[in-house]
N, CA and C atoms as an extended XYZ file, in Angstrom:
240
Properties=species:S:1:pos:R:3:atomname:S:1:resname:S:1:resid:I:1 pbc="F F F"
N         0.837       -1.178        0.000 N   UNK     1
C         0.000        0.000        0.000 CA  UNK     1
C         0.889        1.252        0.000 C   UNK     1
N         0.617        2.163       -0.902 N   UNK     2
C         1.361        3.411       -0.991 CA  UNK     2
C         0.844        4.388        0.060 C   UNK     2
N         1.741        4.872        0.892 N   UNK     3
C         1.363        5.822        1.929 CA  UNK     3
C         1.543        7.227        1.370 C   UNK     3
N         0.512        8.055        1.514 N   UNK     4
C         0.532        9.401        0.945 CA  UNK     4
C         0.691       10.450        2.035 C   UNK     4
N         1.591       11.398        1.768 N   UNK     5
C         1.836       12.499        2.698 CA  UNK     5
C         1.711       13.817        1.954 C   UNK     5
N         1.342       14.854        2.685 N   UNK     6
C         1.312       16.202        2.113 CA  UNK     6
C         2.029       17.145        3.073 C   UNK     6
N         2.871       17.991        2.491 N   UNK     7
C         3.522       19.048        3.249 CA  UNK     7
C         2.849       20.346        2.825 C   UNK     7
N         2.224       21.014        3.781 N   UNK     8
C         1.528       22.274        3.508 CA  UNK     8
C         2.416       23.401        4.020 C   UNK     8
N         2.800       24.310        3.129 N   UNK     9
C         3.717       25.366        3.545 CA  UNK     9
C         3.471       26.667        2.804 C   UNK     9
N         4.170       27.689        3.245 N   UNK    10
C         4.072       29.009        2.638 CA  UNK    10
C         5.416       29.700        2.701 C   UNK    10
N         5.510       30.919        2.194 N   UNK    11
C         6.776       31.650        2.179 CA  UNK    11
C         7.347       31.847        3.582 C   UNK    11
N         8.661       31.730        3.688 N   UNK    12
C         9.324       31.974        4.962 CA  UNK    12
C         9.362       30.783        5.900 C   UNK    12
N         9.084       29.572        5.383 N   UNK    13
C         9.140       28.380        6.240 CA  UNK    13
C        10.567       28.177        6.748 C   UNK    13
N        10.682       27.465        7.851 N   UNK    14
C        12.004       27.127        8.377 CA  UNK    14
C        12.563       26.019        7.483 C   UNK    14
N        13.619       26.303        6.765 N   UNK    15
C        14.116       25.439        5.700 CA  UNK    15
C        14.263       23.966        6.097 C   UNK    15
N        14.929       23.699        7.223 N   UNK    16
C        15.164       22.307        7.607 CA  UNK    16
C        13.882       21.588        8.011 C   UNK    16
N        12.857       22.320        8.409 N   UNK    17
C        11.589       21.687        8.769 CA  UNK    17
C        10.802       21.254        7.537 C   UNK    17
N        11.209       21.722        6.372 N   UNK    18
C        10.635       21.264        5.101 CA  UNK    18
C        11.533       20.206        4.464 C   UNK    18
N        12.820       20.518        4.351 N   UNK    19
C        13.757       19.657        3.623 CA  UNK    19
C        13.882       18.273        4.253 C   UNK    19
N        14.122       18.212        5.554 N   UNK    20
C        14.345       16.918        6.193 CA  UNK    20
C        13.141       15.985        6.058 C   UNK    20
N        11.938       16.401        6.434 N   UNK    21
C        10.799       15.487        6.275 CA  UNK    21
C        10.546       15.113        4.811 C   UNK    21
N        10.708       16.069        3.902 N   UNK    22
C        10.452       15.799        2.480 CA  UNK    22
C        11.319       14.641        1.985 C   UNK    22
N        12.621       14.739        2.197 N   UNK    23
C        13.519       13.699        1.689 CA  UNK    23
C        13.440       12.404        2.488 C   UNK    23
N        13.213       12.475        3.776 N   UNK    24
C        13.066       11.241        4.572 CA  UNK    24
C        11.829       10.461        4.147 C   UNK    24
N        10.731       11.179        3.889 N   UNK    25
C         9.511       10.507        3.441 CA  UNK    25
C         9.715        9.856        2.079 C   UNK    25
N        10.392       10.546        1.170 N   UNK    26
C        10.687        9.948       -0.136 CA  UNK    26
C        11.545        8.694        0.025 C   UNK    26
N        12.575        8.780        0.863 N   UNK    27
C        13.442        7.625        1.117 CA  UNK    27
C        12.667        6.451        1.695 C   UNK    27
N        11.650        6.735        2.488 N   UNK    28
C        10.847        5.690        3.124 CA  UNK    28
C         9.750        5.152        2.206 C   UNK    28
N         9.655        5.686        0.986 N   UNK    29
C         8.694        5.167        0.028 CA  UNK    29
C         7.335        5.840        0.019 C   UNK    29
N         7.205        6.967        0.688 N   UNK    30
C         5.942        7.705        0.685 CA  UNK    30
C         5.752        8.422       -0.649 C   UNK    30
N         4.511        8.630       -1.025 N   UNK    31
C         4.165        9.541       -2.118 CA  UNK    31
C         3.987       10.898       -1.454 C   UNK    31
N         4.803       11.884       -1.831 N   UNK    32
C         4.799       13.179       -1.151 CA  UNK    32
C         4.294       14.277       -2.079 C   UNK    32
N         3.274       14.992       -1.626 N   UNK    33
C         2.765       16.174       -2.320 CA  UNK    33
C         3.185       17.400       -1.516 C   UNK    33
N         3.346       18.520       -2.204 N   UNK    34
C         3.647       19.791       -1.545 CA  UNK    34
C         2.539       20.760       -1.931 C   UNK    34
N         1.823       21.259       -0.938 N   UNK    35
C         0.702       22.168       -1.196 CA  UNK    35
C         1.037       23.567       -0.697 C   UNK    35
N         0.792       24.551       -1.565 N   UNK    36
C         0.969       25.952       -1.197 CA  UNK    36
C        -0.262       26.721       -1.649 C   UNK    36
N        -0.428       27.891       -1.062 N   UNK    37
C        -1.544       28.740       -1.461 CA  UNK    37
C        -1.349       29.121       -2.928 C   UNK    37
N        -2.368       28.955       -3.720 N   UNK    38
C        -2.344       29.236       -5.155 CA  UNK    38
C        -1.443       28.289       -5.944 C   UNK    38
N        -0.878       27.260       -5.299 N   UNK    39
C        -0.045       26.291       -6.001 CA  UNK    39
C         1.262       26.851       -6.529 C   UNK    39
N         1.749       27.928       -5.924 N   UNK    40
C         2.969       28.580       -6.392 CA  UNK    40
C         4.194       28.110       -5.617 C   UNK    40
N         5.358       28.167       -6.258 N   UNK    41
C         6.611       27.859       -5.580 CA  UNK    41
C         6.859       28.921       -4.512 C   UNK    41
N         7.316       28.486       -3.343 N   UNK    42
C         7.635       29.408       -2.254 CA  UNK    42
C         9.062       29.138       -1.789 C   UNK    42
N         9.609       30.072       -1.028 N   UNK    43
C        10.990       29.950       -0.573 CA  UNK    43
C        11.060       30.053        0.941 C   UNK    43
N        11.963       29.253        1.516 N   UNK    44
C        12.158       29.263        2.953 CA  UNK    44
C        12.913       30.485        3.425 C   UNK    44
N        13.065       30.571        4.712 N   UNK    45
C        13.749       31.698        5.353 CA  UNK    45
C        15.151       31.912        4.783 C   UNK    45
N        15.836       30.818        4.436 N   UNK    46
C        17.203       30.902        3.918 CA  UNK    46
C        17.278       30.592        2.425 C   UNK    46
N        16.145       30.634        1.743 N   UNK    47
C        16.142       30.521        0.288 CA  UNK    47
C        15.879       29.157       -0.310 C   UNK    47
N        15.608       28.150        0.494 N   UNK    48
C        15.305       26.824       -0.048 CA  UNK    48
C        13.957       26.875       -0.765 C   UNK    48
N        13.904       26.398       -2.024 N   UNK    49
C        12.629       26.415       -2.746 CA  UNK    49
C        11.747       25.222       -2.371 C   UNK    49
N        10.460       25.454       -2.330 N   UNK    50
C         9.475       24.378       -2.166 CA  UNK    50
C         8.578       24.450       -3.395 C   UNK    50
N         8.750       23.504       -4.295 N   UNK    51
C         7.971       23.489       -5.529 CA  UNK    51
C         6.630       22.813       -5.271 C   UNK    51
N         5.596       23.561       -5.432 N   UNK    52
C         4.252       23.046       -5.163 CA  UNK    52
C         3.843       22.015       -6.200 C   UNK    52
N         3.174       20.982       -5.733 N   UNK    53
C         2.569       20.003       -6.633 CA  UNK    53
C         1.058       20.154       -6.635 C   UNK    53
N         0.556       20.996       -5.718 N   UNK    54
C        -0.881       21.235       -5.664 CA  UNK    54
C        -1.192       22.519       -4.902 C   UNK    54
N        -2.405       22.972       -5.080 N   UNK    55
C        -2.933       24.161       -4.419 CA  UNK    55
C        -3.601       23.732       -3.107 C   UNK    55
N        -3.449       24.514       -2.057 N   UNK    56
C        -4.101       24.155       -0.794 CA  UNK    56
C        -5.622       24.093       -0.933 C   UNK    56
N        -6.176       24.847       -1.863 N   UNK    57
C        -7.629       24.829       -2.078 CA  UNK    57
C        -8.111       23.480       -2.602 C   UNK    57
N        -7.208       22.692       -3.181 N   UNK    58
C        -7.573       21.398       -3.755 CA  UNK    58
C        -7.344       20.224       -2.807 C   UNK    58
N        -6.919       20.497       -1.583 N   UNK    59
C        -6.652       19.420       -0.623 CA  UNK    59
C        -7.934       18.704       -0.220 C   UNK    59
N        -7.851       17.387       -0.159 N   UNK    60
C        -8.949       16.549        0.319 CA  UNK    60
C        -8.361       15.687        1.440 C   UNK    60
N        -8.829       15.904        2.647 N   UNK    61
C        -8.234       15.295        3.837 CA  UNK    61
C        -8.109       13.779        3.766 C   UNK    61
N        -9.112       13.094        3.281 N   UNK    62
C        -9.072       11.627        3.319 CA  UNK    62
C        -8.171       11.008        2.254 C   UNK    62
N        -7.486       11.815        1.461 N   UNK    63
C        -6.549       11.286        0.464 CA  UNK    63
C        -5.130       11.151        1.014 C   UNK    63
N        -4.906       11.643        2.244 N   UNK    64
C        -3.561       11.632        2.812 CA  UNK    64
C        -3.530       10.901        4.142 C   UNK    64
N        -2.418       10.194        4.367 N   UNK    65
C        -2.209        9.476        5.616 CA  UNK    65
C        -1.420       10.311        6.623 C   UNK    65
N        -0.719       11.322        6.121 N   UNK    66
C         0.161       12.128        6.962 CA  UNK    66
C         0.161       13.566        6.462 C   UNK    66
N         0.078       14.518        7.392 N   UNK    67
C         0.123       15.944        7.057 CA  UNK    67
C         1.259       16.577        7.854 C   UNK    67
N         2.104       17.357        7.165 N   UNK    68
C         3.207       18.048        7.822 CA  UNK    68
C         3.071       19.538        7.550 C   UNK    68
N         3.201       20.331        8.613 N   UNK    69
C         3.155       21.794        8.515 CA  UNK    69
C         4.468       22.345        9.055 C   UNK    69
N         5.438       22.631        8.185 N   UNK    70
C         6.707       23.177        8.664 CA  UNK    70
C         6.501       24.519        9.353 C   UNK    70
N         7.287       24.758       10.374 N   UNK    71
C         7.191       26.015       11.099 CA  UNK    71
C         7.985       27.124       10.436 C   UNK    71
N         8.130       28.185       11.169 N   UNK    72
C         8.812       29.374       10.678 CA  UNK    72
C         8.035       30.585       11.141 C   UNK    72
N         8.589       31.743       10.944 N   UNK    73
C         7.934       32.955       11.410 CA  UNK    73
C         6.700       33.288       10.585 C   UNK    73
N         6.792       33.165        9.259 N   UNK    74
C         5.701       33.563        8.370 CA  UNK    74
C         4.824       32.418        7.883 C   UNK    74
N         5.422       31.307        7.548 N   UNK    75
C         4.729       30.239        6.820 CA  UNK    75
C         3.396       29.807        7.423 C   UNK    75
N         3.327       29.507        8.725 N   UNK    76
C         2.042       29.058        9.260 CA  UNK    76
C         0.913       30.074        9.066 C   UNK    76
N         1.233       31.358        9.183 N   UNK    77
C         0.212       32.392        8.978 CA  UNK    77
C        -0.180       32.527        7.519 C   UNK    77
N         0.760       32.301        6.623 N   UNK    78
C         0.512       32.508        5.195 CA  UNK    78
C        -0.323       31.409        4.546 C   UNK    78
N        -0.465       30.257        5.185 N   UNK    79
C        -1.250       29.177        4.576 CA  UNK    79
C        -2.706       29.187        5.028 C   UNK    79
N        -3.072       30.123        5.864 N   UNK    80
C        -4.466       30.216        6.327 CA  UNK    80
C        -5.370       30.642        5.217 C   UNK    80
């Protein structure tokens, strides 16, 4: 069974809180989606890009087994 995860983020996320889970989940065999507001690429506090694979408006809760919300000063507020 393929386990599906989504990382929901916005501009100014704490870079390592996005990068580490993203690559660890891929290594573990998860299908990983990245959702941002408007489906646009965003950048972390130190410039790490997060390329969106979907828009947050298109999220359907029962399609994912795991949800990750990276922290940071701006990101959590920007995904509301």
